C-alpha positions as CSV (number, residue, x, y, z in Angstrom):
1,M,-12.5,2.6,-77.4
2,K,-11.4,5.9,-75.2
3,K,-14.4,5.1,-73.0
4,K,-13.1,1.7,-72.4
5,Q,-9.4,2.9,-71.9
6,T,-10.6,5.5,-69.6
7,K,-12.5,2.9,-67.6
8,I,-9.6,0.4,-67.5
9,F,-7.3,3.4,-66.4
10,T,-9.8,4.3,-63.6
11,I,-9.8,0.7,-62.6
12,V,-6.2,0.5,-62.4
13,F,-5.7,3.4,-60.6
14,I,-8.2,2.6,-58.0
15,I,-6.4,-0.7,-57.5
16,V,-3.0,1.2,-57.1
17,V,-4.5,3.7,-54.5
18,I,-5.7,1.0,-52.6
19,L,-2.7,-1.3,-52.3
20,A,-0.6,2.5,-51.6
21,A,-3.1,2.8,-48.8
22,A,-2.5,-1.0,-47.9
23,V,1.0,-0.5,-47.5
24,I,0.7,2.5,-45.7
25,I,-2.0,1.3,-43.2
26,L,0.3,-2.1,-42.6
27,K,3.7,0.0,-42.0
28,N,1.6,2.3,-39.5
29,V,0.2,-0.8,-38.0
30,D,3.6,-2.4,-37.7
31,T,5.2,0.6,-36.3
32,K,2.6,1.1,-33.8
33,N,2.9,-2.6,-32.6
34,K,6.5,-3.0,-32.8
35,D,6.6,-2.8,-29.0
36,K,3.8,-5.5,-28.9
37,V,5.8,-8.4,-30.6
38,F,5.8,-9.8,-27.2
39,S,3.3,-8.0,-25.0
40,L,-0.2,-9.0,-23.9
41,E,-3.1,-6.4,-23.9
42,N,-5.8,-7.5,-22.2
43,I,-4.6,-10.2,-19.2
44,D,-8.1,-10.6,-18.0
45,E,-9.1,-12.5,-21.2
46,I,-6.2,-15.0,-20.6
47,D,-7.3,-18.4,-19.3
48,K,-4.5,-20.6,-20.1
49,I,-0.8,-20.6,-19.8
50,F,1.6,-23.2,-21.1
51,L,5.0,-23.6,-20.3
52,V,7.8,-26.1,-21.5
53,D,11.5,-25.5,-21.4
54,K,14.2,-27.8,-23.6
55,S,14.5,-30.5,-20.9
56,N,10.7,-31.0,-21.3
57,N,9.6,-29.8,-18.0
58,S,6.3,-28.3,-18.2
59,V,3.7,-26.4,-16.4
60,L,-0.1,-25.6,-17.3
61,L,-1.8,-22.9,-15.6
62,E,-5.4,-22.6,-16.1
63,R,-7.9,-20.2,-14.8
64,N,-11.0,-21.8,-12.7
65,G,-13.0,-18.8,-11.8
66,A,-11.3,-16.6,-9.6
67,Q,-8.5,-19.0,-9.3
68,W,-5.6,-20.6,-11.1
69,I,-4.7,-24.2,-11.2
70,V,-1.4,-26.0,-11.6
71,D,-1.7,-28.9,-14.0
72,G,-5.3,-29.6,-13.2
73,K,-4.6,-30.8,-9.6
74,Y,-3.2,-27.9,-7.4
75,Y,-4.3,-24.3,-6.7
76,A,-1.8,-21.7,-7.7
77,M,-0.1,-19.0,-6.1
78,D,-2.1,-16.1,-7.9
79,E,0.0,-13.4,-6.8
80,M,2.6,-15.0,-9.0
81,V,0.5,-15.9,-11.9
82,R,-0.6,-12.3,-11.9
83,N,2.8,-11.0,-11.7
84,M,3.9,-12.7,-14.7
85,L,0.9,-11.4,-16.8
86,V,1.4,-8.0,-15.6
87,I,5.1,-8.3,-16.5
88,T,4.1,-9.6,-20.2
89,T,2.0,-6.5,-20.5
90,K,5.0,-4.4,-20.2
91,L,7.4,-6.1,-22.5
92,Q,8.8,-4.0,-25.3
93,V,11.5,-4.8,-28.0
94,R,15.0,-2.9,-27.0
95,E,16.5,-3.5,-30.4
96,P,17.1,-6.7,-32.5
97,V,20.1,-9.0,-31.6
98,P,22.9,-7.5,-33.5
99,R,24.4,-9.6,-36.8
100,S,27.7,-10.2,-34.7
101,S,25.9,-12.0,-32.1
102,Y,22.8,-13.6,-33.7
103,D,24.2,-17.1,-34.2
104,N,25.2,-17.5,-30.9
105,V,21.9,-16.1,-29.5
106,V,20.1,-18.4,-31.8
107,A,22.2,-21.5,-30.4
108,L,21.3,-20.5,-27.1
109,L,17.3,-20.1,-27.4
110,A,17.6,-23.2,-29.1
111,T,18.9,-25.1,-26.2
112,T,18.0,-23.5,-23.2
113,S,14.7,-21.2,-23.8
114,T,11.4,-21.8,-22.4
115,K,8.1,-21.7,-24.8
116,V,5.5,-19.7,-23.0
117,E,1.8,-19.9,-24.9
118,F,-0.8,-17.8,-23.7
119,Y,-4.8,-18.9,-24.5
120,G,-7.7,-16.6,-24.1
121,K,-10.6,-15.1,-25.7
122,G,-9.7,-14.2,-29.1
123,Y,-11.5,-13.6,-32.9
124,R,-11.2,-15.8,-35.7
125,I,-10.8,-12.6,-37.9
126,D,-8.5,-9.7,-36.3
127,F,-7.1,-7.8,-38.9
128,L,-6.8,-3.9,-38.8
129,G,-9.0,-3.5,-35.9
130,I,-11.6,-5.4,-37.3
131,K,-12.7,-8.5,-34.6
132,L,-15.1,-11.3,-35.6
133,F,-16.3,-14.4,-34.8
134,P,-15.3,-14.5,-31.2
135,K,-13.4,-17.9,-30.0
136,K,-12.3,-19.5,-26.7
137,N,-9.3,-21.1,-25.9
138,K,-7.4,-19.4,-29.0
139,L,-3.6,-18.8,-28.8
140,L,-3.2,-15.1,-28.7
141,K,0.7,-15.3,-28.1
142,A,3.8,-17.7,-27.8
143,F,7.2,-16.8,-27.7
144,Y,10.6,-18.2,-26.5
145,V,12.3,-16.7,-23.2
146,G,15.8,-17.1,-23.1
147,D,18.9,-15.9,-20.8
148,S,20.1,-12.6,-19.9
149,T,22.2,-10.0,-21.6
150,K,25.5,-9.6,-20.6
151,D,24.2,-6.2,-18.9
152,S,21.7,-8.3,-17.2
153,M,19.2,-5.4,-18.3
154,G,17.4,-7.4,-21.1
155,T,16.3,-10.6,-22.1
156,Y,16.7,-12.7,-25.3
157,M,13.4,-13.5,-26.7
158,I,12.0,-14.6,-30.1
159,N,8.3,-14.8,-31.4
160,E,7.3,-18.4,-32.4
161,K,6.2,-16.9,-35.5
162,S,9.4,-15.1,-36.5
163,N,13.2,-16.1,-37.1
164,R,14.3,-12.8,-35.4
165,P,15.6,-12.7,-32.0
166,Y,15.3,-9.5,-30.2
167,V,16.5,-7.8,-26.7
168,V,13.5,-7.6,-24.6
169,Y,13.3,-5.5,-21.6
170,I,10.7,-3.4,-19.6
171,P,11.1,0.4,-19.3
172,G,12.3,1.5,-15.9
173,Y,12.8,-2.0,-14.5
174,R,16.3,-2.9,-13.7
175,G,17.1,-6.5,-14.2
176,Y,15.8,-9.5,-16.6
177,V,12.4,-11.3,-17.0
178,S,13.2,-15.1,-17.4
179,P,12.7,-16.2,-13.6
180,Y,9.0,-15.2,-14.2
181,F,8.9,-17.9,-16.8
182,H,9.9,-21.0,-15.3
183,T,8.6,-24.5,-15.5
184,D,8.9,-25.6,-12.1
185,A,5.6,-26.7,-11.1
186,N,6.1,-26.6,-7.4
187,T,7.1,-22.9,-7.2
188,W,3.7,-22.2,-9.0
189,R,1.7,-24.0,-6.2
190,A,0.1,-22.2,-3.5
191,H,1.7,-23.0,-0.3
192,I,-1.3,-22.8,1.9
193,V,-1.9,-25.8,4.5
194,F,-4.9,-24.2,6.6
195,N,-7.0,-21.4,5.4
196,H,-10.0,-21.5,7.5
197,R,-12.2,-19.4,9.7
198,I,-14.0,-20.1,12.7
199,P,-17.0,-20.9,11.5
200,Q,-15.5,-23.3,9.0
201,I,-14.1,-25.5,11.4
202,S,-15.9,-28.5,13.0
203,S,-13.0,-29.8,15.3
204,F,-9.2,-29.3,16.0
205,K,-6.9,-32.2,17.3
206,Y,-3.4,-31.8,18.7
207,I,-1.2,-34.7,19.7
208,D,2.2,-33.4,21.3
209,N,4.6,-36.5,21.0
210,E,7.2,-34.9,23.1
211,N,4.7,-33.9,25.9
212,P,1.9,-36.4,25.6
213,K,0.1,-34.4,28.7
214,D,-0.2,-31.5,26.4
215,S,-2.4,-32.9,23.7
216,Y,-6.1,-32.4,23.6
217,T,-9.2,-32.2,21.3
218,I,-11.3,-29.1,20.6
219,E,-14.8,-29.0,19.3
220,N,-16.7,-26.1,17.7
221,P,-20.6,-26.5,18.0
222,D,-21.2,-22.9,17.4
223,S,-18.3,-20.8,17.0
224,R,-18.4,-19.4,20.2
225,N,-18.7,-21.9,22.9
226,F,-16.1,-24.4,22.6
227,I,-15.3,-27.7,24.0
228,L,-11.5,-28.4,25.1
229,K,-10.8,-32.4,26.2
230,T,-7.6,-33.8,27.1
231,Y,-6.4,-36.4,24.7
232,P,-6.7,-39.4,24.7
233,D,-8.5,-39.6,28.3
234,N,-11.7,-37.4,26.7
235,V,-11.9,-35.6,29.7
236,Q,-13.4,-31.9,29.3
237,V,-11.4,-29.1,31.1
238,P,-12.1,-25.4,31.5
239,Y,-10.1,-22.8,29.2
240,D,-9.1,-19.5,29.1
241,S,-11.8,-17.8,26.6
242,I,-9.4,-15.3,25.0
243,R,-6.6,-17.7,24.5
244,M,-8.9,-20.5,22.7
245,L,-10.2,-17.9,20.7
246,D,-6.9,-16.7,19.3
247,L,-5.9,-20.2,18.7
248,M,-9.2,-20.8,16.5
249,S,-8.5,-17.7,14.9
250,S,-5.2,-18.3,13.8
251,F,-6.0,-21.3,10.8
252,S,-6.3,-18.2,8.2
253,N,-3.3,-18.3,5.8
254,I,-0.9,-20.8,7.3
255,R,1.7,-21.6,4.6
256,Y,4.7,-23.8,4.5
257,E,8.1,-22.3,3.0
258,Y,9.2,-25.2,0.7
259,L,7.9,-28.3,-1.2
260,Y,9.9,-30.9,-1.7
261,S,9.5,-32.6,-5.4
262,K,8.1,-35.7,-5.6
263,T,10.2,-36.7,-8.7
264,D,13.6,-36.6,-7.2
265,S,14.4,-40.0,-6.0
266,T,16.9,-38.8,-3.5
267,I,14.6,-36.8,-2.0
268,N,11.8,-39.2,-1.7
269,A,14.1,-41.7,0.1
270,F,15.1,-38.9,2.6
271,A,11.6,-38.0,3.1
272,D,10.2,-41.5,3.4
273,S,13.0,-42.0,5.9
274,I,11.8,-39.1,8.0
275,K,8.3,-40.0,7.7
276,L,9.4,-43.5,9.5
277,T,10.5,-41.4,12.6
278,Q,7.9,-40.6,15.2
279,P,6.7,-37.0,14.6
280,A,6.9,-34.1,17.3
281,H,3.3,-33.0,16.9
282,I,0.1,-34.5,14.8
283,I,-2.6,-31.8,14.2
284,T,-5.7,-32.4,12.5
285,L,-8.4,-30.0,11.6
286,T,-12.0,-31.1,10.3
287,D,-13.9,-28.5,8.5
288,Q,-17.8,-28.6,8.9
289,K,-18.2,-30.6,5.7
290,G,-16.0,-33.5,7.1
291,N,-12.9,-32.9,5.3
292,E,-9.7,-33.3,7.2
293,I,-6.1,-31.8,6.9
294,T,-3.4,-33.8,8.9
295,V,-0.1,-32.3,9.4
296,K,2.9,-34.3,11.0
297,T,5.6,-32.3,12.1
298,Y,9.4,-33.7,12.5
299,R,12.4,-32.0,14.1
300,Q,15.4,-31.0,12.3
301,W,18.3,-32.4,14.2
302,Y,21.9,-31.5,14.0
303,Y,25.0,-31.9,16.1
304,S,26.3,-28.5,18.0
305,Y,29.8,-28.3,18.7
306,E,28.9,-25.5,20.9
307,F,27.0,-27.8,23.2
308,E,28.7,-31.0,22.2
309,E,25.1,-33.0,21.4
310,T,22.5,-33.6,19.2
311,V,19.8,-30.7,18.9
312,Y,16.9,-29.5,16.9
313,D,16.6,-26.5,14.8
314,N,14.4,-24.1,16.5
315,D,13.6,-22.2,13.5
316,R,12.2,-24.8,11.0
317,L,10.4,-28.1,11.1
318,Y,9.6,-30.8,8.1
319,G,5.8,-31.6,7.9
320,W,3.9,-34.1,5.9
321,I,0.9,-32.8,4.8
322,Q,-2.3,-35.0,4.3
323,A,-5.5,-33.5,2.8
324,P,-8.2,-33.5,0.3
325,S,-7.9,-31.3,-2.2
326,K,-10.8,-29.3,-3.6
327,L,-10.2,-30.4,-6.9
328,T,-11.6,-33.3,-8.7
329,D,-10.0,-35.6,-11.7
330,E,-11.9,-35.6,-15.0
331,N,-13.7,-38.8,-13.6
332,G,-14.9,-36.2,-10.7
333,N,-13.0,-38.4,-8.5
334,A,-11.7,-36.2,-5.3
335,L,-7.9,-35.7,-5.6
336,F,-5.6,-36.0,-2.6
337,D,-2.6,-34.0,-1.4
338,D,0.3,-35.9,0.0
339,D,3.3,-33.5,0.6
340,F,6.3,-33.1,2.1
341,V,7.4,-29.7,3.2
342,L,9.8,-27.3,5.3
343,M,7.9,-25.1,7.6
344,Q,9.0,-22.0,9.3
345,Y,8.4,-22.7,13.1
346,F,7.2,-18.9,13.7
347,T,4.4,-19.7,11.3
348,F,3.5,-22.7,12.6
349,E,3.7,-21.8,16.5
350,S,0.3,-20.2,16.4
351,V,-1.5,-23.6,16.0
352,L,1.1,-25.6,18.0
353,R,-0.2,-24.7,21.2
354,P,0.1,-26.9,24.1
355,L,-2.9,-27.6,26.5
356,H,-1.2,-26.2,29.4
357,L,-1.6,-22.6,27.6
358,L,-5.1,-23.4,27.0
359,R,-6.5,-24.6,30.2
360,V,-7.4,-23.1,33.4
361,D,-7.5,-24.8,36.8
């Protein structure tokens, strides 16, 4: 009987020790990870990000090889996605929201916050450093991002698995982080129009409706010897080699400034009215695979009280871009970009070169 009692006491003692050890371990883990409630550890394992606000505006960012894709249709501005991910690795809890502000902050988060979900490589079992059974596309982190604190040095946030809001900040960073988690799909999109090296270009057409005699075409048979022809007469003319090489080298990293929304009926009506007018220029680049990118430019006219006449803006142009996307839909059909944008003239003037600047007589 005594041996049985001793055995039972030993078992109970072992269980108590195990429970005490578990409590201590969990407490240490919680203390260690108190600043990881919102932060990510390995951003290279993130392959999908979903953002949605209380107005039901949403953006889906997905990794496709080395690039990110917006809503499955457009290339994303990779540096913006990377900035958001890097910011997320640095998020720390500054303090819990005080009881005096609790109700107001919760109400604010319930009406104006943005939910952010991060998916990537994870494990079905991930506990106390034990990681078993790898799983792709696992929800790794989800939280709600609210507005800034009164001092603009913190951001109200709440984890999806918690009902306790916190003030979150980044040590050494002066400001709040909510602008990094926005749901404007247009802003996430890459603003690239042309990104071609000379060997990738098959031909280029420049139509100048303001000065028709300056229109021309260029053929690129071997990336060294170009063929310059007048347009539409199709007469071959000699050219300045240095200026020609400079032009053909200018099609890398040409970007627009702003993309007008396709969901705003007022903007759509305005864009449609602009498109009905004659464009100032029509430029078309054809790559070696036969894909064409066409950009039509339109002047921004306004009345000048100084000159007492209507003049156009020398700094900016409207642009209508039509281009086949490198992406395809779920059925394998090629997608097509058709965007109305605002362009800075100093960015596009490198490819808006009239014939008289290229030819030699």
